[in-house]
Backbone bond lengths (Angstrom), bond angles and torsions (degrees), N, CA, C in turn:
res aa  C-N    CA-C-N  psi(-1)  N-CA   C-N-CA  omega(-1)  CA-C   N-CA-C  phi
1 M - - - 1.469 - - 1.499 107.85 -
2 C 1.307 114.64 -166.75 1.496 119.56 -176.20 1.551 108.93 -74.01
3 R 1.302 115.33 138.27 1.476 119.08 175.07 1.524 111.49 -73.78
4 N 1.328 115.50 -19.41 1.491 117.33 -177.87 1.501 114.55 -83.73
5 I 1.296 117.09 -9.72 1.457 120.07 176.17 1.529 108.88 -83.23
6 K 1.292 115.55 117.58 1.497 120.00 -174.44 1.531 108.57 -99.59
7 T 1.356 115.45 157.80 1.417 122.21 172.34 1.546 108.64 -64.61
8 L 1.321 118.38 132.81 1.432 121.83 -177.10 1.566 113.75 -117.75
9 F 1.330 115.19 -5.37 1.461 120.51 -176.58 1.481 112.15 -90.22
10 N 1.305 117.62 141.88 1.449 126.79 173.04 1.522 114.58 65.41
11 F 1.275 116.43 47.13 1.455 121.77 174.88 1.555 108.79 -116.84
12 E 1.318 113.13 150.88 1.499 119.38 172.15 1.467 107.33 -120.10
13 P 1.305 119.79 121.16 1.457 127.43 -4.68 1.520 111.58 -72.11
14 P 1.373 116.69 159.73 1.478 119.11 -178.46 1.483 112.62 -62.34
15 A 1.339 113.57 164.00 1.474 121.74 179.96 1.535 110.11 -56.35
16 T 1.328 115.15 139.59 1.452 120.99 179.02 1.526 109.39 -86.68
17 D 1.341 115.13 166.39 1.456 120.80 177.27 1.525 109.52 -60.47
18 D 1.333 118.01 -38.72 1.467 121.24 179.26 1.538 111.92 -62.32
19 E 1.325 116.11 -40.58 1.475 120.55 179.92 1.512 110.13 -64.47
20 V 1.321 115.93 -45.23 1.453 122.16 177.89 1.526 111.72 -61.04
21 H 1.359 115.78 -46.11 1.466 120.33 177.22 1.517 111.66 -61.21
22 D 1.319 118.33 -43.53 1.441 121.47 179.83 1.520 111.43 -62.55
23 A 1.338 117.95 -40.17 1.440 120.81 178.46 1.546 110.26 -65.42
24 A 1.321 116.98 -41.15 1.473 122.70 179.25 1.497 109.32 -64.90
25 L 1.306 117.96 -41.68 1.457 121.73 178.52 1.515 110.92 -64.36
26 Q 1.283 120.70 -43.21 1.476 123.41 175.54 1.503 112.16 -59.26
27 F 1.354 114.48 -42.14 1.480 120.00 -179.11 1.511 109.18 -65.21
28 V 1.273 120.02 -45.24 1.504 122.72 178.96 1.494 109.64 -65.81
29 R 1.283 119.42 -42.09 1.462 123.09 178.16 1.547 109.05 -59.24
30 K 1.301 118.38 -44.78 1.477 123.73 179.61 1.552 108.74 -61.29
31 L 1.295 116.89 -49.44 1.476 120.67 -175.34 1.504 112.23 -67.93
32 S 1.366 117.07 -39.32 1.433 119.65 179.95 1.485 116.47 -81.36
33 G 1.356 116.04 -17.91 1.425 121.02 -178.58 1.530 112.39 73.77
34 S 1.306 117.24 19.57 1.452 122.24 -178.36 1.491 110.90 -137.39
35 T 1.365 115.61 133.78 1.474 118.21 177.27 1.537 110.61 -82.68
36 R 1.325 116.96 -28.57 1.445 122.22 175.94 1.484 107.57 -137.55
37 P 1.375 116.63 120.90 1.445 118.68 -178.72 1.578 111.48 -77.01
38 S 1.323 115.79 158.15 1.425 121.40 174.28 1.534 108.41 -64.36
39 K 1.357 115.05 163.73 1.452 119.64 175.85 1.478 111.84 -54.47
40 R 1.326 115.44 -38.65 1.454 121.56 -178.15 1.535 111.58 -63.05
41 N 1.293 116.20 -35.74 1.482 121.70 -176.25 1.552 114.65 -98.58
42 A 1.293 117.38 -2.78 1.471 121.80 -173.14 1.524 112.70 -59.32
43 A 1.335 118.05 -43.04 1.416 121.28 -178.52 1.529 111.84 -64.28
44 A 1.380 117.61 -44.07 1.462 120.20 177.59 1.538 111.28 -65.34
45 F 1.291 117.42 -37.56 1.441 124.72 179.03 1.536 108.23 -61.87
46 D 1.303 116.25 -53.12 1.475 120.35 -177.21 1.510 112.21 -64.56
47 K 1.356 116.85 -36.62 1.444 121.95 178.51 1.544 110.24 -64.29
48 A 1.343 115.76 -41.41 1.439 118.66 179.49 1.534 111.63 -65.30
49 V 1.350 116.30 -42.02 1.466 120.04 176.90 1.531 110.63 -57.93
50 H 1.325 115.53 -45.81 1.447 122.07 -177.00 1.588 109.61 -63.35
51 E 1.311 116.45 -47.10 1.444 120.18 -179.95 1.539 114.22 -65.34
52 I 1.303 115.04 -39.41 1.479 118.08 176.62 1.506 112.37 -67.73
53 A 1.336 117.12 -39.53 1.472 119.67 174.53 1.483 112.39 -60.99
54 A 1.346 116.95 -39.63 1.446 120.06 177.94 1.529 110.53 -64.68
55 S 1.291 118.12 -39.55 1.440 124.21 179.57 1.547 110.59 -64.52
56 V 1.315 114.15 -40.85 1.477 120.61 179.52 1.528 108.21 -63.52
57 H 1.337 118.70 -44.21 1.458 122.08 179.94 1.517 107.99 -58.41
58 R 1.336 117.77 -48.18 1.437 120.82 179.60 1.547 112.61 -59.75
59 L 1.316 115.45 -42.39 1.446 121.81 -179.78 1.544 109.70 -62.46
60 L 1.302 116.78 -53.36 1.484 121.41 -180.00 1.521 111.23 -58.14
61 G 1.320 118.14 -36.62 1.488 120.55 177.00 1.500 114.63 -70.69
62 A 1.356 116.50 -23.98 1.450 118.72 -177.50 1.513 113.01 -96.58
63 L 1.285 121.32 -19.24 1.440 123.34 179.65 1.517 111.88 -68.36
64 E 1.352 116.13 144.20 1.440 122.01 179.29 1.541 108.94 -128.82
65 T 1.321 114.97 148.99 1.426 120.37 175.20 1.562 110.65 -150.49
66 D 1.342 113.24 155.97 1.472 118.80 176.78 1.535 110.02 -95.33
67 R 1.300 115.51 -9.45 1.492 118.47 -176.38 1.527 109.85 -79.80
68 P 1.322 117.02 150.35 1.409 118.27 177.87 1.557 111.12 -72.60
69 P 1.304 117.44 154.52 1.464 119.66 -177.91 1.543 109.46 -62.30
70 R 1.329 115.07 147.42 1.438 122.56 177.51 1.507 109.32 -85.12
71 N 1.345 113.35 153.11 1.471 121.65 178.73 1.498 107.68 -90.16
72 R 1.314 119.91 128.54 1.467 124.09 178.67 1.500 113.22 -59.88
73 E 1.312 115.86 -46.27 1.475 118.14 -177.20 1.534 112.11 -66.36
74 V 1.302 118.20 -37.10 1.458 122.67 177.99 1.537 109.89 -63.95
75 E 1.330 115.83 -47.21 1.481 120.64 -177.83 1.510 109.49 -66.47
76 A 1.361 117.61 -36.60 1.476 119.30 178.18 1.543 111.29 -65.31
77 A 1.348 114.21 -39.04 1.463 118.15 179.00 1.541 108.83 -64.73
78 K 1.327 118.11 -42.40 1.463 120.50 -179.29 1.547 109.39 -62.01
79 A 1.345 117.11 -43.71 1.430 121.18 -179.29 1.551 110.69 -61.29
80 K 1.330 113.02 -43.09 1.515 118.52 179.97 1.509 108.60 -61.07
81 A 1.324 119.50 -42.82 1.458 122.76 -178.47 1.514 110.54 -66.54
82 R 1.371 117.56 -39.56 1.469 120.98 175.09 1.521 112.07 -60.05
83 S 1.306 112.89 -45.20 1.489 118.69 179.82 1.509 112.78 -63.67
84 A 1.324 115.02 -41.43 1.482 118.31 -179.28 1.505 109.62 -66.37
85 A 1.332 118.10 -37.53 1.476 120.43 178.65 1.532 110.97 -69.60
86 R 1.321 116.06 -35.98 1.453 120.61 -178.99 1.533 111.99 -68.53
87 F 1.315 114.15 -41.23 1.496 119.27 -171.70 1.547 113.25 -102.53
88 A 1.340 116.13 7.70 1.468 118.66 -177.13 1.524 110.92 -79.34
């Protein structure tokens, strides 16, 4: 799938609306094969992003876990270290 779509579940603080929207946008871009739709397709594109974002909000609200929430800064530092090791 897209490398730009990040895990949004079980973080403290929880995923923001912007993060959910960005993930939905990346998903629709990947499926449509277009980063920017034509004027003719813009309404369908925007509707799909909105519907997927709403589904993601419902999913994140329904998921349960026994694990403690992850810290965003710690996870970002781990990702940066993995990236540095991969591209060094």
